[in-house]
DOZADO-298176 format. One line per 2 residues: for each residue y negated, z, x negated of C-alpha. Coordinates in Angstrom, 1 decimal, always signed. Last residue first. Example, Ala and Ser with C-alpha at 12.3 -4.5 7.8 and 13.67 -1.06 7.14 Angstrom:
+1.1 +7.1 -13.7 ~ +4.5 +7.8 -12.3
END
This chain:
+60.7 -23.5 +15.3 ~ +64.3 -23.8 +16.3
+65.6 -26.8 +18.3 ~ +68.0 -26.2 +21.2
+67.0 -29.4 +23.0 ~ +65.5 -27.9 +26.1
+65.4 -29.7 +29.5 ~ +62.8 -29.7 +32.3
+62.3 -30.8 +35.8 ~ +59.2 -30.9 +38.0
+58.5 -31.4 +41.7 ~ +55.1 -31.6 +43.4
+53.4 -30.8 +46.7 ~ +52.5 -27.2 +45.8
+52.2 -26.7 +42.0 ~ +55.3 -26.6 +39.9
+57.9 -24.1 +38.6 ~ +60.7 -25.9 +36.8
+63.9 -27.4 +38.2 ~ +66.6 -27.9 +35.6
+67.8 -31.1 +33.8 ~ +71.5 -31.5 +33.4
+71.5 -35.3 +33.5 ~ +73.0 -35.2 +37.0
+70.0 -33.2 +38.0 ~ +67.7 -35.9 +36.7
+69.5 -38.5 +38.7 ~ +69.5 -36.5 +41.9
+65.7 -36.0 +41.6 ~ +65.3 -39.8 +41.1
+67.3 -40.6 +44.2 ~ +65.3 -38.1 +46.3
+62.0 -39.8 +45.5 ~ +60.0 -38.0 +48.2
+59.4 -35.1 +45.8 ~ +57.2 -37.4 +43.7
+57.9 -36.6 +40.1 ~ +56.9 -34.4 +37.2
+58.6 -34.4 +33.8 ~ +59.5 -31.8 +31.2
+60.8 -32.0 +27.6 ~ +62.0 -29.5 +25.1
+62.0 -28.2 +21.5 ~ +60.8 -31.3 +19.7
+62.4 -31.3 +16.2 ~ +61.6 -35.0 +15.5
+65.3 -35.9 +15.5 ~ +65.7 -34.1 +18.8
+62.9 -36.2 +20.3 ~ +64.5 -39.4 +19.0
+67.9 -38.5 +20.5 ~ +66.2 -37.5 +23.8
+64.5 -40.9 +24.0 ~ +67.7 -42.9 +23.5
+69.6 -40.6 +25.9 ~ +67.0 -41.1 +28.6
+67.1 -44.9 +28.2 ~ +70.9 -44.9 +28.3
+70.9 -42.7 +31.4 ~ +68.5 -45.1 +33.1
+70.6 -48.0 +32.1 ~ +73.8 -46.7 +33.6
+74.3 -49.7 +35.8 ~ +73.2 -48.1 +39.2
+69.7 -49.6 +39.0 ~ +69.0 -52.9 +37.3
+68.2 -55.0 +40.4 ~ +66.0 -52.2 +41.8
+63.5 -52.4 +39.0 ~ +63.7 -49.5 +36.5
+61.1 -46.8 +35.8 ~ +60.9 -43.9 +33.4
+58.0 -41.7 +32.7 ~ +58.3 -38.9 +30.0
+57.2 -35.5 +28.9 ~ +57.3 -33.6 +25.6
+56.1 -30.0 +25.1 ~ +58.7 -28.2 +27.2
+58.4 -24.6 +26.2 ~ +54.6 -24.6 +25.9
+54.0 -27.8 +28.0 ~ +55.2 -26.2 +31.2
+51.8 -24.9 +32.3 ~ +50.1 -28.3 +31.7
+46.5 -27.8 +30.7 ~ +43.5 -27.4 +32.9
+41.2 -30.2 +31.9 ~ +43.5 -32.8 +30.3
+43.7 -34.9 +33.4 ~ +40.9 -34.3 +35.9
+39.4 -37.8 +35.8 ~ +42.8 -39.4 +36.4
+43.5 -37.1 +39.3 ~ +40.2 -38.2 +40.9
+41.4 -41.8 +40.7 ~ +44.7 -40.8 +42.4
+42.8 -38.8 +45.1 ~ +40.7 -41.9 +45.7
+43.7 -44.1 +46.1 ~ +45.5 -41.7 +48.5
+42.3 -41.6 +50.6 ~ +40.0 -38.6 +50.7
+38.3 -38.0 +47.4 ~ +34.9 -36.5 +48.0
+32.5 -37.8 +45.3 ~ +34.9 -40.5 +44.1
+35.0 -41.1 +40.4 ~ +34.2 -44.7 +39.6
+37.2 -46.8 +38.8 ~ +36.2 -50.0 +37.0
+33.2 -48.4 +35.5 ~ +35.2 -45.4 +34.4
+38.0 -47.5 +32.9 ~ +37.4 -47.2 +29.1
+36.6 -43.5 +29.5 ~ +40.3 -43.1 +30.6
+41.8 -43.6 +27.2 ~ +39.7 -41.8 +24.6
+38.6 -38.4 +25.7 ~ +40.7 -37.6 +28.8
+43.8 -39.5 +27.7 ~ +43.5 -38.2 +24.2
+43.3 -34.6 +25.6 ~ +46.3 -35.3 +27.8
+48.3 -36.6 +24.8 ~ +47.5 -33.6 +22.6
+48.6 -31.2 +25.4 ~ +51.7 -33.2 +26.2
+53.0 -33.5 +22.6 ~ +56.2 -35.6 +22.2
+54.8 -38.3 +24.5 ~ +56.9 -40.6 +26.6
+57.7 -44.1 +27.8 ~ +60.9 -45.4 +29.4
+61.2 -49.0 +30.6 ~ +62.8 -51.4 +33.1
+63.1 -55.0 +34.0 ~ +61.7 -56.8 +31.0
+62.5 -60.5 +31.5 ~ +64.3 -62.3 +28.6
+66.8 -64.2 +30.8 ~ +69.6 -61.9 +29.8
+67.6 -58.9 +31.0 ~ +65.6 -56.6 +28.7
+65.3 -52.9 +29.3 ~ +62.4 -51.4 +27.5
+61.8 -48.6 +25.0 ~ +58.8 -46.4 +24.3
+58.6 -43.4 +22.0 ~ +57.6 -45.4 +18.8
+54.9 -47.2 +20.9 ~ +53.3 -43.7 +21.3
+49.6 -44.1 +22.0 ~ +49.6 -47.5 +23.6
+53.0 -47.2 +25.1 ~ +52.0 -43.9 +26.7
+48.7 -45.3 +27.9 ~ +50.6 -48.2 +29.6
+52.9 -46.2 +31.8 ~ +51.7 -43.5 +34.2
+47.9 -43.7 +34.6 ~ +46.9 -47.3 +33.7
+50.2 -48.5 +35.2 ~ +49.4 -47.1 +38.6
+45.8 -48.2 +38.5 ~ +46.8 -51.8 +37.8
+47.4 -52.5 +41.5 ~ +43.7 -52.5 +42.2
+42.6 -52.0 +45.9 ~ +45.5 -49.6 +46.3
+48.6 -49.9 +48.5 ~ +48.8 -53.6 +47.8
+51.8 -53.4 +45.5 ~ +53.5 -50.0 +45.8
+57.1 -51.2 +45.8 ~ +59.6 -48.3 +46.3
+60.7 -45.6 +43.9 ~ +58.5 -42.9 +45.5
+55.8 -45.5 +45.8 ~ +55.4 -46.4 +42.2
+58.4 -48.7 +41.7 ~ +56.8 -52.1 +41.9
+53.5 -50.7 +40.5 ~ +55.2 -49.5 +37.3
+57.4 -52.6 +36.9 ~ +54.4 -54.9 +36.9
+52.1 -52.8 +34.7 ~ +54.9 -52.3 +32.2
+55.7 -56.0 +32.2 ~ +52.1 -56.7 +31.3
+52.4 -54.5 +28.2 ~ +55.6 -56.1 +27.0
+53.8 -58.3 +24.4 ~ +52.9 -55.1 +22.6
+56.6 -54.5 +21.9 ~ +58.7 -51.6 +23.2
+62.0 -50.9 +21.4 ~ +65.2 -52.4 +22.7
+67.7 -51.8 +25.5 ~ +70.0 -54.5 +26.8
+70.9 -56.0 +30.2 ~ +74.0 -58.0 +30.9
END
C-alpha cells in the first residue's frame, strides 16, 4: 500500500528518476537526451527547491518514492526565479543552441526562454503543477489524492486558480484532468492546457 507524505530533500534524486521515466508523454524518456537530468531540471526539481511546502511524494511500502506532485502558487514569480536564479546554474552544462533543431536542443532553448514572455493563463490561474507517477502506481487513485492534497493547500492560501500544460500526446493524462473537472484553456499551437478555479475572492 502506498502512502502520500510531504517532500523531503532526500527525495531529490527520486524526482529526477521519476521525471525522466515518465517524460515522454507518460512513457520512459531515458536515453532520449544526452543528459537524462534535463527533464527533472526543468519540470520537477526546481519546484521542490523553491516550494518544498507545495511538494508531496508517493512512498511505497518498501520506502521507494514512486510518484510526486510539485507546484508553485505564483507562476509569474516562479518563472522569474527560474530565469534569474535557477537556470543560470546550468548554462555551462547546457549551452544555448544557436539554431535549435533536435528535440533536446529545443528543450534547452525552452529553458533559456522561460520567464521572458509571461504565461497568458497566470492571471486567472496563478498556480501551476507537475505530477508524475510510475506505471506501477497508476490506477490506484494516488494521482487524485495528490491533486486533492495540493488543491486543499492552495485554497487554504487563498490562491484563485491553477493551470497546467501537458503534451497533447499524453491522452491518459488529459482524460485524468478532465475527470477532475479541469477545463481546457487557450494555448499555443502544439500544446494543451487545463485550468481550475477555487472560488476564492480577492
